[in-house]
N, C-alpha and C positions, 0 to 999 in steps of 0.2 A: 504494500500500500504506500503510495507516494504521500509524503508529508506536505502540509499546506505551506506555501511560501508567501502568502499575502495576508495582511491584516484585514479583518472584517468588523464592521459595526452594523447593527441592524435595528430597525424599529418594527415592533410587532403590534398590530391593531387587531383586537378581538372584542366581541360584544356578547351581551347576555340579554335575553328578553324573558321576563316573567320567571326568573330563577335566581338562585343564590350561587354566585360564581366561586365564593371562597368563604365559608362560614368561620366565625371566630369562636372557638370552644370556651373561651373565657367570658364571652358575652352572650351565652345562650344560643350559640350558633347563628347569631345575626350576621349579615354580610359585613365584611370588614370595612371600616370607614376611617377617614381622616377626621377626627372629632372637631377640628378647628375650621375646616373648609367644607366638610360634607362630601368630599370626593370619595368614590369607592376605591378599595385597594384589593389587589390579589397578590399574594406573596410569591417570591421567586421559587420557593420550595414547592408551592402548588403547581406552578408551570413545569418545573423539572419532573415532578411526579407524573404528569401527563405525558411528557416526552419518554420517560422510562417505560411507562405502560405501553406506549405505542411501539417502541422498539422490541419489547418483550412479546407483544402480540405478533409482530411481523417475523421475528427471528427465533422466538422461543428461547431455549437455553443453549443456542448454538455457541460453540467455542469461538471466542473473539467478539461475539455480539451479546453475550449474556449480561444480565443486570445484577449489580451488586446489592443495591438497596431495594430488594423486593419486599412486598407486603409479607409480614410475619417471618422475615428471614432471620437466621441466627448467624450473625456476622463472624463470630470467632470460628465457627465451623467452616466457613468459606476460606478463612485464613489458613486453617489447618489443611484444607484440601490443596491450597497453593503450595504449602510446604511439602506435602506429599508428592505433588507433580514434579517438584524440583529435587526430590530425593533427600530433603532436609528433615531433620528431627525437630519437632516443636519442643522447646524448653521454656518452662515458665520462669519469669524473673523471680528471684528470691531475695528477700531483704535480710541483710546481715546486721546483727547487733554491733554497736561500737566495739565491744570487747572482742567479738569474733573477727572484726576487721583488723584490729590492732594485732591480734595473734597471727592472722594470715600474713600481715605485712612484715612482722618480725621473722616469721618462718621463711618468707621469700627473700628477705635481706640476708638471712643466714646462709641460704643456698647460693646467693649471688645473683639470682635472677627470679623474676616472677612469671609464673605461667598463667596466662589469662584464661578465665572461664569462657567456655563457648555457650553463649546465651542467645535466645531468640532476638534480643535487642542489639546484637552485634551488628556494626554498621554494614559490613559487606553482605551478610545474610539478609538483612532488612532490605537492602537495595535490590537484591535478586528477587525477593518475594514481592516487593513493590512493583518491579517491572513486570512480573508475572500477572499481578492483579490488573495492571494497565492493559496487558495483552488480552486477558480473558474477558474483562468487563467493559462494555461500552461506556457506561456512566462514570466509571472511575477515570478513564482517559479523557472523557469529555468535561465533566464538571469537577473532577477531583474528589478526594475523600480523606477523612481523618481515620486512619486504620491503625493507629498506634495503641493497640490494646495491650494490657499487661500480659495477657496470654496470647501467644501467636502474633507477635508484633509485625505489622506490615508497613509501618511508617506512615507518612503523610504525602498526599499528592495535591498540588495546586493545579486545578483544571484550566485549560485554555479557553473554555466557554463559560462566561458569566452572564447572569441575567439580573435585572433590577425588578423591583415590585412593579406590577401593573397598576396604573392610576387612571381613573375615569377622566375623560375629557371635560365633562361637566359634573357638578354635584349630583348625587343620586339620593333617592328616598327609599329607605328600607321599609317595606310593607309587611305587616304580620297578619296572617290569615288563620282563622280557626277552622279546623277540619274535623269531620266526624267519621268514625269507623263503626259500621253497623254490626259490631260483634265485641265480645269481651274475651279476656285471656283466661280467666279462671272461674270456677263455680262460685267462689266467694263473691266476686264482682257481680255475677248474674243474680245471686240472691239479694244483694244490696240494692240492685236496680229493679227487683221484682219482675224480671223477665224483659225489661226494656232493652237491655244488652247493647249499649252504645258506649263508645270510648271517644273522648274529646282530645284533640291534639292541636299543635300549632305548626305553621309553615311560614318561613321568612323568604321573601323574594325582593328583587329589584325590578321595577316595571321595565326599564331599559337602561343600559349603560354601555358606552363605548370606552374600552380600556386601551391604554397605551403603555407598552413596556419596551425597554431598551436592552440590547445585548451586545456582547463583545467577543471576538475570537482572536486570541493572541498566538501567532505562529511560534514565538520563542518558547512558550509553555507547551505548545503542541509537539515540539521536538522532544521534550522531556517525557511526555506520556505516550507518544506514538499516534496521536490524533492525526488522521490523514484526510485526503480528498473524499474518499468513500464515506468516512464518518461525517464529514461536513455535508455531503449530499443527503445522508440519512437524517441529519439534524434538521435541514430545511424541510424535508418531507414530513418529518414528525411535527414540526411547528405548524405546518399548513393543515395537516389532517388529524391532529391529536384529539380535537373536540368531536370529530365524527365517530370516534370509537370510545367515547367517555360519556355516553348518554346516561342521564339520571333524571327522574321526576323532580328531584330537588334542585337540579341545576338549570332546568328550563331549556331554552334554546340558546346554545352557545356556538360560535363559529369564529374561525380566523378570517378576518376581512382583508387584511393586507400584510405582506411581509416585505419591507423595504430594506434591501441589503446594499451597503456601501462597501465596495471592494477596492482596497488600496493597491497601488502599483508596487508597493514595497512591504517588507516585513515590519518595519517600524511605523509605517503609515505616512500619509501625505497631508493629513489635516487632523485637527483635534476632533474628537468624537462629538463634543457638545455643539460645535459649529455645524456639523453634518445633521445632527438631530434638530437644530434650530431651523434648518432648511425645510423640514417637514412640518406643514401647518395643517391642523384639522380644526375646522370651525363649523358651528351650527349655522344652517342656512337661514332659519327664522328664529331670531332670539325671543320672539314674543310668545312662543309656546314650547312646552317641554318636548325633548326628542323621544321618539318611540320606534325609530328604525334607523338603520345605517344610511339610508337615502336622505335622512334629515341633515346629514353632514356633507361638507365639501372638503376634499383633500387636495392640497396643492404642494408642489415641490419647487423650491427655489434653486438658484444656481449653486453648484458645488465647486470646490477648488480643483485645479488641474491635478491629474494623477489619481482621481477617484471616479470609479464607475458605479452608476446606480442601477440596481436590478430590482424590478418590481415583481414580486411573486404573489400569487393568489388573486382573488377577485373575479 
């Protein structure tokens, strides 16, 4: 797989209609909001989860395209598997008491040399395991991972692809709906209701929101993780199609509307990312009424500096 040689910055536009794009568990699963401005928020973790799910759906657990952070995964077991594939023995780090450390130091000094213990945290071993994790798992070499567990240490990886929070273009209003289920779960509930057998619940939605997130792809970090052109193509495809395979009654109607990619002519880039993002303007056509569809917005692209190519995907 050929490594990427160009820097990329991108703008992701996605929307939600009559759904909850990203509930906040600390706020009763209400849609996430900027409390000062009322703008809706979708975390970067939420977006990366959808990318991971898409890649897993397309490639399953194929070697080289597997997913590290799966739902209900046991991460230390995946580290142990990597050690096994490399023929290395997993050794747990052990903590020595000060007295034991002094005794060991004195013994080593008496012999004239100290023999180092082979531990899973040994630098060379950790580097080998870290490289194996990057080779095996798409999300590790893409987004990075903190894998420095005390047991089966696999180090840390700084991923070449980073995402920001998604923020709605306009403030959104979170609506709470009371819903009814025409059944109960237990006999005790049925007896209490004398056969009426109904359960009340709540559902939180956003009538409509157009969200904008930004992303970055760094070729210098891609060299360290092995992130290549094929991975980049899969990332673009995942960002465009991830909502089509993540349907839920709670999330309503969600879709990627535009993916605007800025391709630099060099590894270090030919323009600051914020200037490129400022060139993308999204405005409501009619300020007198609330937006309820993507067609209520106008998207315009300003001029970009030399050495930057604009690719518009989706739509």
